[in-house]
One Martini backbone bead per residue (centre of mass of N, CA, C, O) as a GRO file, in nm:
protein
  352
    1MET     BB    1   0.101   0.029   0.006
    2PRO     BB    2   0.109   0.346   0.054
    3ALA     BB    3   0.289   0.572   0.160
    4SER     BB    4   0.347   0.770   0.473
    5ALA     BB    5   0.317   0.943   0.712
    6ASP     BB    6   0.310   0.935   1.023
    7LEU     BB    7   0.035   0.861   1.228
    8LEU     BB    8   0.228   0.809   1.487
    9THR     BB    9   0.351   1.029   1.742
   10PRO     BB   10   0.538   1.148   1.981
   11ASP     BB   11   0.457   1.340   2.280
   12ASP     BB   12   0.383   1.493   2.581
   13ARG     BB   13   0.102   1.312   2.593
   14GLY     BB   14   0.171   1.092   2.348
   15LEU     BB   15   0.017   0.953   2.095
   16ARG     BB   16   0.000   1.128   1.779
   17CYS     BB   17  -0.272   1.216   1.555
   18ASP     BB   18  -0.289   1.454   1.319
   19ALA     BB   19  -0.502   1.339   1.099
   20GLY     BB   20  -0.714   1.285   1.363
   21ASP     BB   21  -0.705   1.456   1.615
   22PHE     BB   22  -0.538   1.252   1.834
   23HIS     BB   23  -0.492   1.021   2.100
   24LEU     BB   24  -0.307   0.744   2.226
   25ASP     BB   25  -0.303   0.675   2.539
   26PRO     BB   26  -0.272   0.921   2.714
   27TRP     BB   27  -0.065   1.064   2.997
   28LYS     BB   28  -0.214   1.328   2.926
   29PRO     BB   29  -0.430   1.557   2.884
   30ALA     BB   30  -0.677   1.545   2.619
   31ARG     BB   31  -0.920   1.614   2.397
   32ARG     BB   32  -0.869   1.326   2.241
   33ALA     BB   33  -0.910   0.978   2.338
   34VAL     BB   34  -0.777   0.672   2.260
   35ILE     BB   35  -0.875   0.365   2.399
   36THR     BB   36  -0.774   0.037   2.450
   37HIS     BB   37  -0.784   0.033   2.784
   38ALA     BB   38  -0.849   0.034   3.151
   39HIS     BB   39  -0.590   0.068   3.227
   40ALA     BB   40  -0.398   0.332   3.379
   41ASP     BB   41  -0.163   0.343   3.157
   42HIS     BB   42  -0.416   0.405   2.927
   43ALA     BB   43  -0.642   0.518   3.138
   44ARG     BB   44  -0.697   0.843   3.209
   45ALA     BB   45  -0.754   1.134   3.344
   46GLY     BB   46  -0.884   1.450   3.184
   47HIS     BB   47  -1.033   1.400   2.925
   48ASP     BB   48  -1.262   1.539   2.714
   49GLU     BB   49  -1.245   1.263   2.522
   50TYR     BB   50  -1.363   0.935   2.469
   51VAL     BB   51  -1.247   0.632   2.281
   52CYS     BB   52  -1.425   0.322   2.299
   53THR     BB   53  -1.545   0.055   2.420
   54PRO     BB   54  -1.811  -0.039   2.597
   55ASP     BB   55  -1.648  -0.204   2.807
   56THR     BB   56  -1.443   0.019   2.876
   57ALA     BB   57  -1.634   0.225   2.960
   58ALA     BB   58  -1.748   0.072   3.207
   59VAL     BB   59  -1.476   0.068   3.366
   60ILE     BB   60  -1.395   0.383   3.362
   61ARG     BB   61  -1.660   0.475   3.508
   62ALA     BB   62  -1.593   0.314   3.768
   63ARG     BB   63  -1.301   0.437   3.811
   64ILE     BB   64  -1.344   0.756   3.752
   65SER     BB   65  -1.643   0.822   3.607
   66PRO     BB   66  -1.986   0.852   3.507
   67ARG     BB   67  -1.923   1.157   3.344
   68LEU     BB   68  -1.809   1.088   3.098
   69ASN     BB   69  -1.691   1.155   2.763
   70ILE     BB   70  -1.817   0.899   2.545
   71THR     BB   71  -1.720   0.711   2.273
   72GLU     BB   72  -1.866   0.432   2.144
   73LEU     BB   73  -1.698   0.142   1.995
   74ASP     BB   74  -1.743  -0.112   1.810
   75TYR     BB   75  -1.632  -0.363   1.673
   76GLY     BB   76  -1.557  -0.245   1.339
   77GLU     BB   77  -1.655   0.049   1.387
   78PRO     BB   78  -1.658   0.334   1.220
   79LEU     BB   79  -1.438   0.636   1.251
   80ASP     BB   80  -1.422   0.963   1.149
   81LEU     BB   81  -1.109   1.138   1.174
   82GLY     BB   82  -1.055   1.335   0.957
   83ASN     BB   83  -0.804   1.146   0.768
   84VAL     BB   84  -0.925   0.905   0.958
   85ARG     BB   85  -0.998   0.565   0.997
   86LEU     BB   86  -1.154   0.416   1.278
   87THR     BB   87  -1.081   0.082   1.432
   88LEU     BB   88  -1.186  -0.169   1.647
   89HIS     BB   89  -0.997  -0.463   1.790
   90PRO     BB   90  -0.934  -0.733   1.934
   91ALA     BB   91  -0.678  -0.814   2.208
   92GLY     BB   92  -0.712  -1.026   2.460
   93HIS     BB   93  -0.654  -0.891   2.752
   94VAL     BB   94  -0.928  -0.752   2.828
   95LEU     BB   95  -1.207  -0.617   2.880
   96GLY     BB   96  -1.234  -0.433   2.578
   97SER     BB   97  -1.002  -0.465   2.430
   98ALA     BB   98  -0.783  -0.293   2.180
   99GLN     BB   99  -0.726  -0.230   1.849
  100ALA     BB  100  -0.585   0.028   1.643
  101ARG     BB  101  -0.720   0.124   1.327
  102LEU     BB  102  -0.552   0.312   1.072
  103GLU     BB  103  -0.681   0.505   0.791
  104HIS     BB  104  -0.588   0.676   0.523
  105ALA     BB  105  -0.779   0.860   0.303
  106ARG     BB  106  -0.552   0.911   0.072
  107THR     BB  107  -0.330   0.664   0.092
  108GLY     BB  108  -0.425   0.389   0.268
  109ALA     BB  109  -0.278   0.358   0.500
  110VAL     BB  110  -0.200   0.106   0.771
  111TRP     BB  111  -0.243   0.122   1.112
  112VAL     BB  112  -0.151  -0.082   1.412
  113ALA     BB  113  -0.236  -0.051   1.760
  114ALA     BB  114  -0.237  -0.295   2.006
  115GLY     BB  115  -0.141  -0.262   2.259
  116ASP     BB  116  -0.247  -0.482   2.481
  117TYR     BB  117  -0.178  -0.851   2.431
  118LYS     BB  118  -0.327  -1.171   2.352
  119THR     BB  119  -0.341  -1.525   2.211
  120ASP     BB  120  -0.477  -1.649   2.431
  121PRO     BB  121  -0.714  -1.787   2.597
  122ASP     BB  122  -1.025  -1.620   2.747
  123PRO     BB  123  -1.334  -1.630   2.909
  124THR     BB  124  -1.350  -1.279   2.965
  125CYS     BB  125  -1.280  -1.227   2.648
  126ALA     BB  126  -1.209  -1.133   2.352
  127PRO     BB  127  -1.037  -1.250   2.096
  128PHE     BB  128  -0.781  -1.223   1.913
  129GLU     BB  129  -0.715  -1.016   1.627
  130THR     BB  130  -0.607  -1.006   1.319
  131VAL     BB  131  -0.444  -0.713   1.154
  132PRO     BB  132  -0.383  -0.585   0.878
  133CYS     BB  133  -0.078  -0.418   0.767
  134ASP     BB  134   0.193  -0.188   0.746
  135VAL     BB  135   0.187  -0.090   1.051
  136PHE     BB  136   0.322  -0.217   1.370
  137ILE     BB  137   0.228  -0.185   1.703
  138THR     BB  138   0.415  -0.334   1.968
  139GLU     BB  139   0.436  -0.492   2.242
  140THR     BB  140   0.727  -0.608   2.490
  141THR     BB  141   0.703  -0.739   2.775
  142PHE     BB  142   0.785  -1.069   2.663
  143ALA     BB  143   1.046  -1.026   2.447
  144LEU     BB  144   1.172  -1.331   2.524
  145PRO     BB  145   1.249  -1.668   2.496
  146ILE     BB  146   1.165  -1.748   2.797
  147TYR     BB  147   0.873  -1.655   2.710
  148ARG     BB  148   0.652  -1.943   2.766
  149TRP     BB  149   0.341  -2.063   2.743
  150ARG     BB  150   0.129  -2.255   2.888
  151PRO     BB  151  -0.147  -2.416   2.899
  152GLN     BB  152  -0.413  -2.311   3.068
  153HIS     BB  153  -0.522  -2.593   3.176
  154GLU     BB  154  -0.260  -2.652   3.337
  155ILE     BB  155  -0.272  -2.407   3.533
  156ALA     BB  156  -0.556  -2.469   3.647
  157ARG     BB  157  -0.479  -2.733   3.768
  158GLU     BB  158  -0.261  -2.632   3.964
  159ILE     BB  159  -0.440  -2.450   4.124
  160ASN     BB  160  -0.656  -2.648   4.224
  161ASP     BB  161  -0.457  -2.845   4.357
  162TRP     BB  162  -0.344  -2.635   4.567
  163TRP     BB  163  -0.608  -2.574   4.692
  164ARG     BB  164  -0.699  -2.855   4.789
  165ALA     BB  165  -0.454  -2.905   4.972
  166ASN     BB  166  -0.522  -2.663   5.160
  167ARG     BB  167  -0.789  -2.749   5.246
  168ASP     BB  168  -0.708  -3.038   5.368
  169ALA     BB  169  -0.505  -2.857   5.578
  170GLY     BB  170  -0.662  -2.602   5.686
  171ARG     BB  171  -0.630  -2.372   5.454
  172THR     BB  172  -0.592  -2.069   5.318
  173SER     BB  173  -0.617  -1.923   4.995
  174PHE     BB  174  -0.389  -1.692   4.823
  175LEU     BB  175  -0.453  -1.516   4.531
  176TYR     BB  176  -0.252  -1.305   4.331
  177ALA     BB  177  -0.419  -1.050   4.133
  178TYR     BB  178  -0.504  -0.834   3.927
  179ALA     BB  179  -0.808  -0.662   3.936
  180LEU     BB  180  -0.786  -0.624   3.628
  181GLY     BB  181  -0.842  -0.938   3.452
  182LYS     BB  182  -0.678  -1.158   3.605
  183ALA     BB  183  -0.881  -1.219   3.830
  184GLN     BB  184  -1.113  -1.310   3.646
  185ARG     BB  185  -0.973  -1.534   3.499
  186VAL     BB  186  -0.909  -1.708   3.756
  187ILE     BB  187  -1.209  -1.741   3.841
  188ALA     BB  188  -1.294  -1.897   3.581
  189LEU     BB  189  -1.076  -2.146   3.663
  190LEU     BB  190  -1.226  -2.244   3.902
  191ASP     BB  191  -1.321  -2.504   4.126
  192ARG     BB  192  -1.628  -2.510   4.296
  193SER     BB  193  -1.592  -2.804   4.443
  194ILE     BB  194  -1.394  -2.722   4.672
  195ALA     BB  195  -1.481  -2.415   4.732
  196PRO     BB  196  -1.504  -2.110   4.795
  197VAL     BB  197  -1.517  -1.791   4.636
  198ALA     BB  198  -1.308  -1.515   4.697
  199ALA     BB  199  -1.280  -1.150   4.741
  200HIS     BB  200  -1.169  -0.845   4.716
  201GLY     BB  201  -1.319  -0.543   4.666
  202ALA     BB  202  -1.148  -0.472   4.407
  203VAL     BB  203  -1.245  -0.728   4.254
  204THR     BB  204  -1.560  -0.717   4.286
  205LYS     BB  205  -1.600  -0.456   4.139
  206VAL     BB  206  -1.515  -0.567   3.858
  207CYS     BB  207  -1.704  -0.805   3.853
  208ASP     BB  208  -1.964  -0.626   3.827
  209VAL     BB  209  -1.901  -0.529   3.555
  210TYR     BB  210  -1.871  -0.805   3.402
  211ALA     BB  211  -2.161  -0.894   3.462
  212ALA     BB  212  -2.306  -0.645   3.328
  213ARG     BB  213  -2.152  -0.751   3.042
  214GLY     BB  214  -2.192  -1.095   3.046
  215VAL     BB  215  -1.987  -1.220   3.255
  216ASP     BB  216  -1.951  -1.526   3.392
  217LEU     BB  217  -1.825  -1.589   3.747
  218GLY     BB  218  -2.009  -1.654   3.959
  219ASP     BB  219  -1.974  -1.707   4.277
  220VAL     BB  220  -1.857  -1.421   4.486
  221LEU     BB  221  -1.708  -1.346   4.766
  222HIS     BB  222  -1.691  -1.091   4.995
  223ALA     BB  223  -1.404  -1.015   5.167
  224ARG     BB  224  -1.513  -1.004   5.502
  225LYS     BB  225  -1.632  -1.009   5.810
  226GLN     BB  226  -1.896  -1.170   5.743
  227THR     BB  227  -1.715  -1.411   5.570
  228ALA     BB  228  -1.479  -1.518   5.739
  229PRO     BB  229  -1.584  -1.789   5.859
  230GLU     BB  230  -1.626  -1.939   5.589
  231ILE     BB  231  -1.335  -1.909   5.482
  232ARG     BB  232  -1.194  -2.056   5.716
  233SER     BB  233  -1.364  -2.335   5.734
  234ARG     BB  234  -1.366  -2.410   5.395
  235GLY     BB  235  -1.112  -2.346   5.218
  236ALA     BB  236  -1.086  -2.094   5.073
  237ILE     BB  237  -1.047  -1.873   4.808
  238VAL     BB  238  -0.843  -1.567   4.769
  239VAL     BB  239  -0.889  -1.294   4.565
  240ALA     BB  240  -0.614  -1.054   4.524
  241PRO     BB  241  -0.420  -0.806   4.542
  242PRO     BB  242  -0.080  -0.769   4.596
  243SER     BB  243  -0.080  -0.540   4.818
  244VAL     BB  244  -0.224  -0.706   5.063
  245ASP     BB  245   0.028  -0.895   5.162
  246ALA     BB  246   0.158  -0.629   5.341
  247THR     BB  247  -0.099  -0.666   5.519
  248PRO     BB  248  -0.338  -0.742   5.759
  249TRP     BB  249  -0.590  -0.847   5.607
  250PRO     BB  250  -0.545  -1.172   5.580
  251ARG     BB  251  -0.569  -1.269   5.879
  252ARG     BB  252  -0.899  -1.295   5.903
  253PHE     BB  253  -0.876  -1.573   5.685
  254ARG     BB  254  -0.748  -1.776   5.835
  255GLY     BB  255  -0.706  -2.092   5.897
  256PRO     BB  256  -0.652  -2.324   6.143
  257ASN     BB  257  -0.362  -2.368   5.962
  258GLY     BB  258  -0.372  -2.110   5.805
  259SER     BB  259  -0.169  -2.016   5.495
  260ARG     BB  260  -0.150  -1.958   5.141
  261THR     BB  261   0.060  -1.838   4.867
  262ALA     BB  262   0.002  -1.671   4.544
  263PHE     BB  263   0.110  -1.603   4.205
  264ALA     BB  264  -0.031  -1.447   3.903
  265SER     BB  265   0.224  -1.444   3.645
  266GLY     BB  266   0.465  -1.396   3.402
  267TRP     BB  267   0.703  -1.337   3.621
  268MET     BB  268   0.711  -1.642   3.736
  269ARG     BB  269   0.926  -1.751   3.516
  270VAL     BB  270   1.113  -1.606   3.732
  271ARG     BB  271   1.272  -1.682   4.007
  272GLY     BB  272   1.343  -1.409   4.129
  273ARG     BB  273   1.051  -1.311   4.134
  274ARG     BB  274   0.946  -1.524   4.342
  275ARG     BB  275   1.140  -1.432   4.570
  276TRP     BB  276   1.044  -1.137   4.585
  277ARG     BB  277   0.736  -1.222   4.667
  278ALA     BB  278   0.736  -1.455   4.882
  279ALA     BB  279   0.593  -1.703   4.775
  280ASP     BB  280   0.482  -2.034   4.771
  281ARG     BB  281   0.373  -1.965   4.472
  282GLY     BB  282   0.392  -1.975   4.099
  283PHE     BB  283   0.182  -1.863   3.835
  284VAL     BB  284   0.201  -1.885   3.482
  285LEU     BB  285   0.000  -1.597   3.407
  286SER     BB  286  -0.081  -1.410   3.111
  287ASP     BB  287  -0.189  -1.086   2.944
  288HIS     BB  288   0.046  -1.154   2.744
  289ALA     BB  289   0.245  -1.209   2.512
  290ASP     BB  290   0.468  -1.417   2.386
  291TRP     BB  291   0.713  -1.479   2.199
  292PRO     BB  292   0.562  -1.659   1.979
  293GLY     BB  293   0.313  -1.461   1.966
  294LEU     BB  294   0.463  -1.207   1.868
  295LEU     BB  295   0.583  -1.337   1.604
  296ARG     BB  296   0.318  -1.427   1.479
  297THR     BB  297   0.170  -1.162   1.458
  298VAL     BB  298   0.361  -1.021   1.284
  299ASP     BB  299   0.337  -1.204   1.050
  300LYS     BB  300   0.023  -1.185   1.003
  301THR     BB  301   0.004  -0.876   0.937
  302GLY     BB  302   0.234  -0.810   0.702
  303ALA     BB  303   0.427  -0.609   0.810
  304ARG     BB  304   0.716  -0.408   0.722
  305ARG     BB  305   0.655  -0.236   0.979
  306VAL     BB  306   0.794  -0.209   1.319
  307LEU     BB  307   0.690  -0.098   1.647
  308ALA     BB  308   0.847  -0.092   1.964
  309THR     BB  309   0.700  -0.122   2.302
  310HIS     BB  310   0.721  -0.184   2.609
  311GLY     BB  311   1.009  -0.326   2.710
  312TYR     BB  312   1.175  -0.543   2.485
  313ALA     BB  313   1.223  -0.358   2.223
  314ALA     BB  314   1.513  -0.378   2.111
  315PRO     BB  315   1.548  -0.689   2.070
  316PHE     BB  316   1.306  -0.727   1.903
  317ALA     BB  317   1.384  -0.530   1.662
  318ARG     BB  318   1.641  -0.678   1.602
  319CYS     BB  319   1.523  -0.955   1.530
  320LEU     BB  320   1.335  -0.863   1.292
  321ALA     BB  321   1.568  -0.748   1.125
  322GLU     BB  322   1.756  -1.021   1.115
  323THR     BB  323   1.510  -1.258   1.057
  324ARG     BB  324   1.292  -1.068   0.852
  325GLY     BB  325   1.361  -0.782   0.727
  326LEU     BB  326   1.263  -0.547   0.885
  327ASP     BB  327   1.131  -0.240   0.977
  328ALA     BB  328   1.275  -0.200   1.291
  329ALA     BB  329   1.166  -0.015   1.592
  330VAL     BB  330   1.172   0.202   1.847
  331LEU     BB  331   0.898   0.328   2.054
  332PRO     BB  332   0.883   0.585   2.239
  333THR     BB  333   0.759   0.591   2.591
  334ARG     BB  334   0.592   0.649   2.917
  335ARG     BB  335   0.458   0.379   3.021
  336GLY     BB  336   0.685   0.272   3.226
  337ASP     BB  337   0.643   0.548   3.433
  338LEU     BB  338   0.380   0.472   3.536
  339PRO     BB  339   0.165   0.407   3.743
  340ASP     BB  340   0.043   0.098   3.913
  341ASP     BB  341  -0.274   0.211   3.866
  342ASP     BB  342  -0.618   0.105   3.813
  343GLY     BB  343  -0.808   0.245   4.061
  344PHE     BB  344  -0.866   0.011   4.279
  345THR     BB  345  -0.555  -0.002   4.352
  346ALA     BB  346  -0.208   0.054   4.458
  347ASP     BB  347  -0.110  -0.221   4.248
  348SER     BB  348  -0.254  -0.207   3.993
  349GLU     BB  349  -0.195  -0.356   3.662
  350ALA     BB  350  -0.075  -0.467   3.328
  351GLY     BB  351   0.235  -0.604   3.377
  352ASP     BB  352   0.156  -0.956   3.355
   0.00000   0.00000   0.00000
């Protein structure tokens, strides 16, 4: 397709599209912000107008304010902004997550900014969709060969076996996962025949949004004073944000023989990270694409130019240039400098 000037370039607010007069996931207040998903490093407060999927709109209204000015765009629905036609396509990251496809009206050049994405199955959000393009902007959170995810059903079996063993030993299981996205995915994988499933209020708040958007997560107890006796006596599993592990909060839910802790994160693939978290177990479950998933996605888009951002961008761009002959480079952003707060807890974010 015809070449064109860059459709997205970084400025002091974020990635700017001059041809469409908007910013993509800006980190400072902008007049019009196209939002790929509701994690706070992508969806910030203070924009005059938000453009996103209806599911993302529901989450950011709950997180930021119900009075936001939001233009809701279904997957595949076109919106003409200046000289750019925008469509959003499933990213498979969390509920409502989207890739932004930009097509220049005059040149026909197509750019796709994937945002955060994963290619593995997830029962709580729409599956990733490959979008052919000329230029592909990819995240590179786990863009090293060491990061290769095992099948989800195997991880689910490990989690449920660990939980069952804790229950049999009279212990409460604490499974720490980020409040938006990962926690709901984990809850959907839990075997309800073992014992009750409970969650921290930061997690149940998001679960309520998921339920309102048609995602069935089953019964989830709100872990609080009133439910503590049931949680302690029945060997429940408590899904909570990582931040609460260092607080007194878990103590009230410990079973007769104590408790065990685990973290669900792609970072658990690295032994040093597991030690750093000081958990009894680490389950490798990520909401980002692994090394093979990143490479397959780039290949399937057919893009001849790839811009890598956020994570191991430099080695990934070098790999694409050397092994595939692509025009690959690093696209600098401030994404990694943003606070890891998804608005529900002081610790939740998208980078796992």
